[in-house]
A tleap script that builds the chain and sets N, CA, C and O, in Angstrom:
source leaprc.protein.ff14SB
mol = sequence {
  NGLU PHE HIE GLN THR GLN GLN ALA ALA LEU
  TYR SER ASP LEU LYS ASP LYS ASP LEU VAL
  GLY SER TYR ASP LEU GLY ALA ILE LYS ASN
  SER ILE VAL ASN LEU PHE THR THR PHE PRO
  GLY ASP LYS ILE LEU ASN PRO ASN PHE GLY
  LEU ASN LEU ASN GLN TYR LEU PHE LEU PRO
  CYS SER ASP THR THR ALA GLU ARG ILE ALA
  ASN VAL ILE ASN ARG GLN ILE LYS LEU GLN
  GLU PRO ARG VAL THR PRO ILE GLU ILE GLU
  VAL LEU ALA GLU PRO GLU ASN ASN GLN TYR
  ASN ILE SER LEU VAL LEU GLU VAL PRO PHE
  ILE ASN ASN ASN THR THR ILE ASN PHE ASN
  ALA LEU LEU ASN SER THR GLY VAL GLN PHE
  TYR CGLN
}
set mol.1.N position { 5.351 -42.608 9.764 }
set mol.1.CA position { 4.732 -42.567 10.627 }
set mol.1.C position { 4.575 -41.849 11.924 }
set mol.1.O position { 3.853 -40.886 12.183 }
set mol.2.N position { 5.637 -42.707 12.907 }
set mol.2.CA position { 6.076 -41.719 14.149 }
set mol.2.C position { 6.677 -40.438 13.565 }
set mol.2.O position { 6.350 -39.573 14.377 }
set mol.3.N position { 7.292 -39.932 12.712 }
set mol.3.CA position { 7.647 -38.450 12.468 }
set mol.3.C position { 6.129 -37.698 12.135 }
set mol.3.O position { 5.830 -36.658 12.722 }
set mol.4.N position { 5.445 -38.170 11.392 }
set mol.4.CA position { 3.974 -37.416 11.013 }
set mol.4.C position { 3.417 -37.155 12.675 }
set mol.4.O position { 3.051 -36.027 13.008 }
set mol.5.N position { 3.398 -38.286 13.636 }
set mol.5.CA position { 2.754 -37.906 14.582 }
set mol.5.C position { 3.458 -37.110 15.546 }
set mol.5.O position { 2.801 -36.581 16.442 }
set mol.6.N position { 4.987 -36.911 15.480 }
set mol.6.CA position { 5.695 -35.809 16.298 }
set mol.6.C position { 5.317 -34.607 15.710 }
set mol.6.O position { 5.033 -33.751 16.549 }
set mol.7.N position { 5.185 -34.143 14.188 }
set mol.7.CA position { 4.768 -32.999 13.967 }
set mol.7.C position { 3.441 -32.366 13.918 }
set mol.7.O position { 3.180 -31.192 13.652 }
set mol.8.N position { 2.434 -33.587 14.295 }
set mol.8.CA position { 0.710 -33.280 14.372 }
set mol.8.C position { 1.412 -32.849 15.949 }
set mol.8.O position { 0.930 -31.789 16.347 }
set mol.9.N position { 2.099 -33.253 16.592 }
set mol.9.CA position { 2.100 -32.701 18.010 }
set mol.9.C position { 2.652 -31.384 18.157 }
set mol.9.O position { 2.169 -30.544 18.916 }
set mol.10.N position { 3.449 -31.237 17.587 }
set mol.10.CA position { 4.182 -29.955 17.637 }
set mol.10.C position { 3.201 -28.940 17.133 }
set mol.10.O position { 2.863 -28.152 18.016 }
set mol.11.N position { 2.572 -28.708 15.798 }
set mol.11.CA position { 1.785 -27.870 15.426 }
set mol.11.C position { 0.425 -28.017 16.203 }
set mol.11.O position { -0.303 -27.062 15.934 }
set mol.12.N position { -0.158 -28.912 17.088 }
set mol.12.CA position { -0.921 -28.768 17.722 }
set mol.12.C position { -1.109 -27.836 19.148 }
set mol.12.O position { -2.128 -27.459 19.727 }
set mol.13.N position { 0.243 -27.656 19.426 }
set mol.13.CA position { 1.034 -27.281 20.578 }
set mol.13.C position { 1.313 -25.383 19.775 }
set mol.13.O position { 1.509 -24.503 20.613 }
set mol.14.N position { 1.308 -25.106 18.811 }
set mol.14.CA position { 1.198 -24.054 18.526 }
set mol.14.C position { 0.191 -23.182 18.354 }
set mol.14.O position { 0.184 -21.973 18.586 }
set mol.15.N position { -0.808 -23.994 17.859 }
set mol.15.CA position { -2.003 -23.683 17.659 }
set mol.15.C position { -2.319 -22.702 19.402 }
set mol.15.O position { -2.629 -21.530 19.614 }
set mol.16.N position { -2.151 -23.435 19.988 }
set mol.16.CA position { -2.126 -22.872 21.607 }
set mol.16.C position { -1.867 -21.733 21.891 }
set mol.16.O position { -2.438 -20.927 22.626 }
set mol.17.N position { -0.778 -21.661 21.148 }
set mol.17.CA position { 0.247 -20.383 21.447 }
set mol.17.C position { 0.416 -19.278 20.139 }
set mol.17.O position { 1.153 -18.304 19.990 }
set mol.18.N position { -0.377 -19.759 19.477 }
set mol.18.CA position { -0.740 -18.632 18.049 }
set mol.18.C position { -1.471 -17.451 18.455 }
set mol.18.O position { -2.084 -17.608 19.511 }
set mol.19.N position { -1.593 -16.163 17.842 }
set mol.19.CA position { -2.243 -15.349 18.201 }
set mol.19.C position { -3.640 -15.576 17.831 }
set mol.19.O position { -4.017 -16.317 16.924 }
set mol.20.N position { -4.471 -14.786 18.711 }
set mol.20.CA position { -5.860 -15.077 18.617 }
set mol.20.C position { -6.537 -13.767 18.175 }
set mol.20.O position { -6.535 -12.716 18.816 }
set mol.21.N position { -7.258 -14.044 16.692 }
set mol.21.CA position { -7.973 -12.967 16.248 }
set mol.21.C position { -9.049 -12.351 17.073 }
set mol.21.O position { -9.843 -12.885 17.847 }
set mol.22.N position { -8.938 -11.458 16.826 }
set mol.22.CA position { -10.609 -10.661 17.728 }
set mol.22.C position { -11.437 -10.137 16.666 }
set mol.22.O position { -10.909 -9.478 15.771 }
set mol.23.N position { -13.124 -10.441 16.672 }
set mol.23.CA position { -14.016 -9.903 15.983 }
set mol.23.C position { -15.120 -9.297 16.358 }
set mol.23.O position { -15.424 -9.449 17.541 }
set mol.24.N position { -15.947 -8.527 15.571 }
set mol.24.CA position { -16.868 -8.047 16.482 }
set mol.24.C position { -16.312 -6.649 17.150 }
set mol.24.O position { -15.348 -5.949 16.840 }
set mol.25.N position { -17.193 -6.530 18.079 }
set mol.25.CA position { -16.733 -5.696 19.465 }
set mol.25.C position { -15.173 -5.496 19.527 }
set mol.25.O position { -14.516 -4.463 19.395 }
set mol.26.N position { -14.778 -6.785 19.765 }
set mol.26.CA position { -13.413 -6.891 20.133 }
set mol.26.C position { -12.123 -6.361 19.255 }
set mol.26.O position { -11.050 -5.867 19.601 }
set mol.27.N position { -12.656 -6.659 18.045 }
set mol.27.CA position { -11.819 -5.917 16.432 }
set mol.27.C position { -12.069 -4.551 16.271 }
set mol.27.O position { -11.328 -3.832 15.601 }
set mol.28.N position { -13.301 -4.060 16.979 }
set mol.28.CA position { -13.585 -2.363 16.576 }
set mol.28.C position { -12.522 -1.886 17.551 }
set mol.28.O position { -11.722 -1.061 17.109 }
set mol.29.N position { -12.364 -2.375 19.103 }
set mol.29.CA position { -11.777 -1.628 20.178 }
set mol.29.C position { -10.710 -1.856 19.577 }
set mol.29.O position { -10.109 -0.836 19.240 }
set mol.30.N position { -10.114 -3.074 19.239 }
set mol.30.CA position { -8.386 -2.990 18.597 }
set mol.30.C position { -8.168 -1.562 17.601 }
set mol.30.O position { -7.374 -0.623 17.545 }
set mol.31.N position { -9.166 -1.945 17.004 }
set mol.31.CA position { -9.071 -0.783 15.297 }
set mol.31.C position { -8.933 0.608 16.483 }
set mol.31.O position { -7.955 1.331 16.295 }
set mol.32.N position { -9.565 0.860 17.282 }
set mol.32.CA position { -9.284 2.554 17.897 }
set mol.32.C position { -8.363 2.596 18.586 }
set mol.32.O position { -7.732 3.653 18.559 }
set mol.33.N position { -7.941 1.647 19.374 }
set mol.33.CA position { -6.787 1.912 20.331 }
set mol.33.C position { -5.562 1.800 19.025 }
set mol.33.O position { -4.604 2.522 19.302 }
set mol.34.N position { -5.395 1.070 17.701 }
set mol.34.CA position { -4.725 1.198 17.035 }
set mol.34.C position { -4.251 2.285 15.939 }
set mol.34.O position { -3.195 2.493 15.341 }
set mol.35.N position { -5.682 2.953 15.960 }
set mol.35.CA position { -5.857 4.625 15.324 }
set mol.35.C position { -4.948 5.097 16.493 }
set mol.35.O position { -3.785 5.138 16.092 }
set mol.36.N position { -5.027 5.355 17.403 }
set mol.36.CA position { -4.471 6.132 18.584 }
set mol.36.C position { -3.234 5.915 18.658 }
set mol.36.O position { -2.602 6.884 19.080 }
set mol.37.N position { -2.392 4.642 18.306 }
set mol.37.CA position { -1.132 4.272 18.861 }
set mol.37.C position { -0.379 4.474 17.366 }
set mol.37.O position { 0.846 4.373 17.416 }
set mol.38.N position { -0.797 4.670 16.422 }
set mol.38.CA position { -0.186 4.458 15.422 }
set mol.38.C position { -0.023 6.087 14.553 }
set mol.38.O position { -0.963 6.868 14.407 }
set mol.39.N position { 1.200 6.288 14.125 }
set mol.39.CA position { 1.571 7.371 13.594 }
set mol.39.C position { 1.557 7.408 11.867 }
set mol.39.O position { 2.375 6.767 11.208 }
set mol.40.N position { 0.276 8.441 11.131 }
set mol.40.CA position { 0.337 8.578 10.161 }
set mol.40.C position { 1.968 8.181 9.002 }
set mol.40.O position { 2.960 8.909 8.990 }
set mol.41.N position { 1.812 6.845 8.131 }
set mol.41.CA position { 3.157 6.581 7.967 }
set mol.41.C position { 3.490 5.128 8.327 }
set mol.41.O position { 4.147 4.395 7.588 }
set mol.42.N position { 3.050 4.809 9.372 }
set mol.42.CA position { 4.188 3.791 9.913 }
set mol.42.C position { 3.084 2.666 9.166 }
set mol.42.O position { 3.598 1.560 8.999 }
set mol.43.N position { 1.930 2.764 8.787 }
set mol.43.CA position { 1.247 1.056 8.388 }
set mol.43.C position { 1.800 1.415 6.310 }
set mol.43.O position { 1.390 2.447 5.779 }
set mol.44.N position { 2.398 0.737 5.765 }
set mol.44.CA position { 2.825 1.205 4.518 }
set mol.44.C position { 1.736 1.153 3.274 }
set mol.44.O position { 1.662 1.851 2.263 }
set mol.45.N position { 0.808 -0.094 3.805 }
set mol.45.CA position { -0.105 -0.143 2.976 }
set mol.45.C position { -1.196 0.714 3.019 }
set mol.45.O position { -1.992 0.912 2.101 }
set mol.46.N position { -1.203 1.385 4.498 }
set mol.46.CA position { -2.776 2.494 4.642 }
set mol.46.C position { -2.007 3.625 5.123 }
set mol.46.O position { -2.366 3.968 6.250 }
set mol.47.N position { -0.909 4.426 4.551 }
set mol.47.CA position { 0.424 5.358 5.263 }
set mol.47.C position { -0.753 6.469 5.740 }
set mol.47.O position { -0.323 7.378 6.450 }
set mol.48.N position { -2.241 6.491 5.413 }
set mol.48.CA position { -2.936 7.736 6.223 }
set mol.48.C position { -3.469 7.222 7.759 }
set mol.48.O position { -3.976 8.017 8.550 }
set mol.49.N position { -3.303 5.955 8.026 }
set mol.49.CA position { -4.063 5.294 9.448 }
set mol.49.C position { -3.333 5.817 10.152 }
set mol.49.O position { -2.180 6.055 9.792 }
set mol.50.N position { -3.907 6.225 11.645 }
set mol.50.CA position { -3.136 6.806 12.403 }
set mol.50.C position { -3.412 7.747 12.857 }
set mol.50.O position { -4.067 8.436 12.075 }
set mol.51.N position { -3.208 8.300 14.023 }
set mol.51.CA position { -3.091 10.114 14.501 }
set mol.51.C position { -2.227 10.295 15.026 }
set mol.51.O position { -1.706 9.467 15.774 }
set mol.52.N position { -1.683 11.732 14.749 }
set mol.52.CA position { -0.313 12.025 15.321 }
set mol.52.C position { -0.368 13.037 16.642 }
set mol.52.O position { 0.192 14.131 16.579 }
set mol.53.N position { -1.135 12.577 17.946 }
set mol.53.CA position { -1.751 13.647 18.649 }
set mol.53.C position { -0.386 14.346 19.505 }
set mol.53.O position { -0.461 15.466 20.010 }
set mol.54.N position { 0.754 13.557 19.567 }
set mol.54.CA position { 2.017 14.215 20.238 }
set mol.54.C position { 2.174 15.493 19.508 }
set mol.54.O position { 2.674 16.405 20.166 }
set mol.55.N position { 1.799 15.783 18.093 }
set mol.55.CA position { 2.395 17.174 17.640 }
set mol.55.C position { 1.392 18.565 18.785 }
set mol.55.O position { 1.796 19.715 18.958 }
set mol.56.N position { 0.339 18.084 19.269 }
set mol.56.CA position { -0.292 18.886 20.325 }
set mol.56.C position { 0.324 19.056 21.495 }
set mol.56.O position { -0.248 19.726 22.356 }
set mol.57.N position { 1.392 18.579 21.712 }
set mol.57.CA position { 1.838 18.423 23.205 }
set mol.57.C position { 3.201 19.921 22.931 }
set mol.57.O position { 3.804 20.545 23.804 }
set mol.58.N position { 3.264 20.034 21.776 }
set mol.58.CA position { 4.220 21.164 21.809 }
set mol.58.C position { 3.425 22.222 21.869 }
set mol.58.O position { 4.120 23.223 22.042 }
set mol.59.N position { 2.155 22.504 21.802 }
set mol.59.CA position { 1.441 23.475 21.670 }
set mol.59.C position { 1.090 23.883 23.200 }
set mol.59.O position { 1.300 23.137 24.157 }
set mol.60.N position { 0.531 25.164 23.286 }
set mol.60.CA position { -0.176 25.444 24.764 }
set mol.60.C position { -1.052 24.725 25.234 }
set mol.60.O position { -1.963 24.609 24.415 }
set mol.61.N position { -1.260 24.104 26.277 }
set mol.61.CA position { -1.938 22.994 26.957 }
set mol.61.C position { -3.332 24.247 27.193 }
set mol.61.O position { -3.270 25.245 27.911 }
set mol.62.N position { -4.045 23.978 26.685 }
set mol.62.CA position { -5.249 24.946 26.420 }
set mol.62.C position { -6.427 24.467 26.133 }
set mol.62.O position { -6.322 23.331 25.670 }
set mol.63.N position { -8.027 25.016 26.239 }
set mol.63.CA position { -9.046 24.699 25.718 }
set mol.63.C position { -8.946 24.682 24.258 }
set mol.63.O position { -9.349 23.649 23.723 }
set mol.64.N position { -8.414 25.775 23.368 }
set mol.64.CA position { -8.701 25.812 22.203 }
set mol.64.C position { -7.625 24.584 21.645 }
set mol.64.O position { -7.952 24.153 20.540 }
set mol.65.N position { -6.709 24.117 22.087 }
set mol.65.CA position { -5.874 22.703 21.755 }
set mol.65.C position { -6.422 21.491 21.835 }
set mol.65.O position { -6.240 20.465 21.179 }
set mol.66.N position { -7.417 21.863 23.116 }
set mol.66.CA position { -8.402 20.557 23.170 }
set mol.66.C position { -9.492 20.269 22.103 }
set mol.66.O position { -9.828 19.184 21.629 }
set mol.67.N position { -9.942 21.474 21.855 }
set mol.67.CA position { -10.634 21.322 20.982 }
set mol.67.C position { -10.340 20.938 19.624 }
set mol.67.O position { -11.121 20.319 18.901 }
set mol.68.N position { -8.904 21.423 19.225 }
set mol.68.CA position { -8.582 20.906 17.818 }
set mol.68.C position { -8.113 19.613 18.122 }
set mol.68.O position { -7.998 18.958 17.086 }
set mol.69.N position { -7.704 18.805 19.427 }
set mol.69.CA position { -7.474 17.486 19.243 }
set mol.69.C position { -8.949 16.771 19.045 }
set mol.69.O position { -9.186 15.729 18.435 }
set mol.70.N position { -9.951 17.715 19.803 }
set mol.70.CA position { -11.249 16.635 19.541 }
set mol.70.C position { -11.769 16.433 17.848 }
set mol.70.O position { -12.233 15.389 17.388 }
set mol.71.N position { -11.559 17.685 17.114 }
set mol.71.CA position { -11.846 17.642 15.984 }
set mol.71.C position { -10.617 16.589 14.881 }
set mol.71.O position { -11.022 16.087 13.833 }
set mol.72.N position { -9.687 16.478 15.186 }
set mol.72.CA position { -9.015 15.558 14.542 }
set mol.72.C position { -9.328 14.240 14.854 }
set mol.72.O position { -9.199 13.338 14.025 }
set mol.73.N position { -9.776 14.040 16.116 }
set mol.73.CA position { -10.229 12.775 16.696 }
set mol.73.C position { -11.360 12.538 16.053 }
set mol.73.O position { -11.584 11.410 15.615 }
set mol.74.N position { -12.147 13.446 15.915 }
set mol.74.CA position { -13.427 12.679 15.376 }
set mol.74.C position { -13.411 12.863 13.781 }
set mol.74.O position { -14.283 12.198 13.222 }
set mol.75.N position { -12.587 13.640 12.927 }
set mol.75.CA position { -12.626 13.409 11.723 }
set mol.75.C position { -11.809 12.112 11.373 }
set mol.75.O position { -12.226 11.366 10.487 }
set mol.76.N position { -10.697 11.847 12.028 }
set mol.76.CA position { -10.284 10.450 11.551 }
set mol.76.C position { -10.686 9.393 12.065 }
set mol.76.O position { -10.271 8.345 11.569 }
set mol.77.N position { -11.662 9.329 13.272 }
set mol.77.CA position { -12.517 8.109 13.890 }
set mol.77.C position { -13.416 8.138 12.407 }
set mol.77.O position { -13.023 7.284 11.613 }
set mol.78.N position { -14.192 8.719 12.077 }
set mol.78.CA position { -15.175 8.756 10.863 }
set mol.78.C position { -14.507 8.423 9.695 }
set mol.78.O position { -15.085 7.666 8.915 }
set mol.79.N position { -13.371 8.850 9.413 }
set mol.79.CA position { -12.560 8.463 8.074 }
set mol.79.C position { -12.146 7.136 8.384 }
set mol.79.O position { -12.676 6.328 7.621 }
set mol.80.N position { -11.267 6.533 9.366 }
set mol.80.CA position { -10.791 5.429 9.436 }
set mol.80.C position { -11.431 4.213 9.933 }
set mol.80.O position { -11.068 3.122 9.495 }
set mol.81.N position { -12.325 4.305 10.783 }
set mol.81.CA position { -13.468 3.390 11.199 }
set mol.81.C position { -14.780 3.497 10.842 }
set mol.81.O position { -15.633 3.883 11.642 }
set mol.82.N position { -14.954 3.277 10.032 }
set mol.82.CA position { -16.436 3.337 9.305 }
set mol.82.C position { -17.476 2.190 10.001 }
set mol.82.O position { -18.550 2.001 9.429 }
set mol.83.N position { -17.241 1.615 10.923 }
set mol.83.CA position { -17.836 0.721 11.821 }
set mol.83.C position { -18.496 1.463 13.385 }
set mol.83.O position { -19.271 0.931 14.180 }
set mol.84.N position { -18.044 2.464 13.434 }
set mol.84.CA position { -18.865 3.185 14.651 }
set mol.84.C position { -18.745 4.470 14.215 }
set mol.84.O position { -18.002 4.969 13.370 }
set mol.85.N position { -19.884 5.092 15.168 }
set mol.85.CA position { -20.285 6.760 14.700 }
set mol.85.C position { -20.099 7.336 16.080 }
set mol.85.O position { -20.686 6.981 17.102 }
set mol.86.N position { -19.075 8.402 15.934 }
set mol.86.CA position { -18.854 8.771 17.084 }
set mol.86.C position { -20.179 10.021 17.807 }
set mol.86.O position { -20.486 11.069 17.241 }
set mol.87.N position { -20.753 9.547 19.104 }
set mol.87.CA position { -21.687 10.157 19.701 }
set mol.87.C position { -21.004 11.237 20.971 }
set mol.87.O position { -21.745 12.138 21.363 }
set mol.88.N position { -20.063 11.159 21.382 }
set mol.88.CA position { -19.190 11.943 22.030 }
set mol.88.C position { -18.143 11.860 22.280 }
set mol.88.O position { -17.766 10.899 22.951 }
set mol.89.N position { -17.092 13.002 21.766 }
set mol.89.CA position { -15.691 13.170 21.919 }
set mol.89.C position { -15.323 14.188 23.060 }
set mol.89.O position { -15.725 15.318 22.785 }
set mol.90.N position { -14.799 14.116 24.026 }
set mol.90.CA position { -14.375 15.299 24.898 }
set mol.90.C position { -13.124 15.160 25.515 }
set mol.90.O position { -12.760 14.284 26.300 }
set mol.91.N position { -12.397 16.297 24.994 }
set mol.91.CA position { -11.082 16.192 25.601 }
set mol.91.C position { -10.890 17.705 26.300 }
set mol.91.O position { -11.074 18.888 26.011 }
set mol.92.N position { -10.400 16.887 27.407 }
set mol.92.CA position { -10.093 18.161 28.353 }
set mol.92.C position { -8.682 18.618 28.748 }
set mol.92.O position { -7.866 17.697 28.714 }
set mol.93.N position { -8.254 19.662 29.067 }
set mol.93.CA position { -7.096 20.299 28.826 }
set mol.93.C position { -6.691 20.132 30.451 }
set mol.93.O position { -7.527 20.360 31.326 }
set mol.94.N position { -5.425 19.741 30.734 }
set mol.94.CA position { -5.124 20.315 32.352 }
set mol.94.C position { -3.327 20.633 32.067 }
set mol.94.O position { -2.302 19.961 31.957 }
set mol.95.N position { -3.721 22.054 32.037 }
set mol.95.CA position { -2.675 22.808 32.313 }
set mol.95.C position { -1.524 22.381 33.098 }
set mol.95.O position { -0.423 22.109 32.619 }
set mol.96.N position { -1.873 22.331 34.465 }
set mol.96.CA position { -1.070 21.805 35.536 }
set mol.96.C position { -0.263 20.676 35.312 }
set mol.96.O position { 0.874 20.601 35.777 }
set mol.97.N position { -0.806 19.744 34.592 }
set mol.97.CA position { -0.252 18.685 34.524 }
set mol.97.C position { 0.567 18.554 32.899 }
set mol.97.O position { 1.412 17.687 32.677 }
set mol.98.N position { 0.146 19.532 31.920 }
set mol.98.CA position { 0.547 19.626 30.676 }
set mol.98.C position { 0.067 18.023 30.174 }
set mol.98.O position { 0.782 17.071 29.863 }
set mol.99.N position { -1.815 18.167 30.246 }
set mol.99.CA position { -1.934 16.811 29.367 }
set mol.99.C position { -3.243 16.914 29.084 }
set mol.99.O position { -3.798 17.909 29.550 }
set mol.100.N position { -3.917 16.142 28.430 }
set mol.100.CA position { -5.216 15.976 28.006 }
set mol.100.C position { -6.121 14.810 28.311 }
set mol.100.O position { -5.722 13.709 27.931 }
set mol.101.N position { -7.214 14.875 28.903 }
set mol.101.CA position { -8.132 13.844 29.355 }
set mol.101.C position { -9.066 13.547 27.926 }
set mol.101.O position { -9.731 14.453 27.424 }
set mol.102.N position { -9.022 12.092 27.320 }
set mol.102.CA position { -9.709 12.025 26.088 }
set mol.102.C position { -10.978 11.051 26.530 }
set mol.102.O position { -10.915 9.828 26.649 }
set mol.103.N position { -11.983 11.771 26.716 }
set mol.103.CA position { -13.051 10.649 26.929 }
set mol.103.C position { -14.135 10.438 25.554 }
set mol.103.O position { -14.759 11.418 25.148 }
set mol.104.N position { -14.256 9.408 25.049 }
set mol.104.CA position { -14.935 8.966 23.725 }
set mol.104.C position { -16.298 7.932 24.146 }
set mol.104.O position { -16.300 7.063 25.018 }
set mol.105.N position { -17.274 8.272 23.362 }
set mol.105.CA position { -18.407 7.390 23.185 }
set mol.105.C position { -18.701 7.332 21.761 }
set mol.105.O position { -18.961 8.289 21.032 }
set mol.106.N position { -18.593 5.422 21.276 }
set mol.106.CA position { -19.049 5.658 20.005 }
set mol.106.C position { -19.907 4.678 19.974 }
set mol.106.O position { -19.768 3.620 20.588 }
set mol.107.N position { -20.888 4.988 19.223 }
set mol.107.CA position { -22.153 3.698 19.126 }
set mol.107.C position { -21.541 2.746 17.256 }
set mol.107.O position { -21.037 3.078 16.183 }
set mol.108.N position { -22.079 1.424 17.989 }
set mol.108.CA position { -21.671 0.447 16.727 }
set mol.108.C position { -23.010 0.263 16.390 }
set mol.108.O position { -23.773 -0.345 17.142 }
set mol.109.N position { -23.389 0.775 15.237 }
set mol.109.CA position { -24.833 0.301 14.458 }
set mol.109.C position { -25.137 -0.642 14.079 }
set mol.109.O position { -26.226 -1.183 14.269 }
set mol.110.N position { -24.017 -1.140 13.310 }
set mol.110.CA position { -24.105 -2.703 12.756 }
set mol.110.C position { -24.140 -3.483 13.784 }
set mol.110.O position { -24.422 -4.593 13.333 }
set mol.111.N position { -24.019 -3.547 14.894 }
set mol.111.CA position { -24.265 -4.905 15.792 }
set mol.111.C position { -25.556 -4.518 16.668 }
set mol.111.O position { -26.348 -5.368 17.073 }
set mol.112.N position { -25.654 -3.433 16.863 }
set mol.112.CA position { -27.198 -3.356 17.668 }
set mol.112.C position { -27.184 -1.642 17.896 }
set mol.112.O position { -26.143 -1.056 18.191 }
set mol.113.N position { -28.179 -1.108 17.757 }
set mol.113.CA position { -28.397 0.233 17.730 }
set mol.113.C position { -28.178 0.757 19.078 }
set mol.113.O position { -28.039 1.980 19.044 }
set mol.114.N position { -28.095 0.228 20.323 }
set mol.114.CA position { -27.931 0.453 21.417 }
set mol.114.C position { -26.397 -0.078 21.426 }
set mol.114.O position { -26.128 0.028 22.623 }
set mol.115.N position { -25.848 -0.319 21.127 }
set mol.115.CA position { -24.411 -0.800 21.529 }
set mol.115.C position { -23.307 0.505 21.460 }
set mol.115.O position { -23.227 1.158 20.419 }
set mol.116.N position { -22.756 0.721 22.236 }
set mol.116.CA position { -21.603 1.849 22.625 }
set mol.116.C position { -20.578 0.858 22.963 }
set mol.116.O position { -20.694 -0.324 23.288 }
set mol.117.N position { -19.325 1.766 22.782 }
set mol.117.CA position { -18.092 1.600 23.574 }
set mol.117.C position { -17.729 2.726 23.975 }
set mol.117.O position { -18.143 3.753 23.437 }
set mol.118.N position { -16.865 2.731 25.025 }
set mol.118.CA position { -16.513 3.752 25.816 }
set mol.118.C position { -14.964 3.956 25.962 }
set mol.118.O position { -14.352 2.889 25.999 }
set mol.119.N position { -14.249 5.004 26.046 }
set mol.119.CA position { -12.656 5.035 25.879 }
set mol.119.C position { -12.472 6.212 26.964 }
set mol.119.O position { -13.274 7.128 27.148 }
set mol.120.N position { -11.369 6.025 27.584 }
set mol.120.CA position { -10.885 6.832 28.707 }
set mol.120.C position { -9.386 6.741 28.112 }
set mol.120.O position { -8.795 5.662 28.057 }
set mol.121.N position { -8.838 7.908 27.686 }
set mol.121.CA position { -7.441 8.214 27.782 }
set mol.121.C position { -6.871 9.090 28.039 }
set mol.121.O position { -7.606 9.995 28.435 }
set mol.122.N position { -5.730 9.361 28.024 }
set mol.122.CA position { -4.821 10.262 28.731 }
set mol.122.C position { -3.905 10.821 27.766 }
set mol.122.O position { -3.395 9.968 27.040 }
set mol.123.N position { -3.584 11.908 27.572 }
set mol.123.CA position { -2.309 12.205 26.073 }
set mol.123.C position { -1.388 13.334 27.115 }
set mol.123.O position { -1.699 14.311 27.795 }
set mol.124.N position { -0.450 12.798 26.898 }
set mol.124.CA position { 1.121 13.820 27.561 }
set mol.124.C position { 2.081 13.090 27.314 }
set mol.124.O position { 2.002 11.919 26.944 }
set mol.125.N position { 3.369 13.907 27.552 }
set mol.125.CA position { 4.468 13.295 27.113 }
set mol.125.C position { 5.008 11.905 27.005 }
set mol.125.O position { 5.927 11.587 26.251 }
set mol.126.N position { 4.547 11.322 27.591 }
set mol.126.CA position { 4.671 9.541 27.164 }
set mol.126.C position { 3.760 9.042 25.716 }
set mol.126.O position { 3.985 7.981 25.135 }
set mol.127.N position { 2.935 9.825 25.384 }
set mol.127.CA position { 2.017 9.419 24.490 }
set mol.127.C position { 0.360 9.227 25.045 }
set mol.127.O position { -0.216 9.737 26.006 }
set mol.128.N position { -0.011 8.475 24.224 }
set mol.128.CA position { -1.545 7.800 24.941 }
set mol.128.C position { -1.386 6.879 25.466 }
set mol.128.O position { -0.610 6.005 25.079 }
set mol.129.N position { -2.164 6.816 26.617 }
set mol.129.CA position { -2.546 5.539 27.519 }
set mol.129.C position { -3.914 5.604 27.908 }
set mol.129.O position { -4.511 6.538 28.444 }
set mol.130.N position { -4.398 4.287 27.502 }
set mol.130.CA position { -5.887 4.218 27.639 }
set mol.130.C position { -6.348 3.613 28.980 }
set mol.130.O position { -6.014 2.429 29.020 }
set mol.131.N position { -6.701 3.828 29.583 }
set mol.131.CA position { -7.364 3.467 30.842 }
set mol.131.C position { -8.870 3.054 31.293 }
set mol.131.O position { -9.570 3.255 30.300 }
set mol.132.N position { -9.496 2.673 32.119 }
set mol.132.CA position { -10.675 2.146 32.420 }
set mol.132.C position { -11.406 3.169 33.009 }
set mol.132.O position { -12.557 2.962 33.395 }
savepdb mol mol.pdb
quit
């Protein structure tokens, strides 16, 4: 009995420190961030999941490249995250800093027709960083 009590106490501590799953809007936000930070081929069971935006950093930083990035993001979001509908995808080139500002507005129809998620990110030589 004493051993079982100690074991129960140990497992109760683990529950508090275990990973917490995210659902609904939180899960969708995490999925979008994962899409941007995962390279295709990284997920063994889903090798097509992810974006390789770093490949565009080796092209001239221009409005044309920004448009190509926006098209890839739009296509991959529609393909990989069916829970959202892209409303606005804006990619602005900053040639002086060799980087791109990415702004996303995504609708989440299954939660509520008026629910949107906004993301802002920066794509540069260090990869994709999300910010508020």
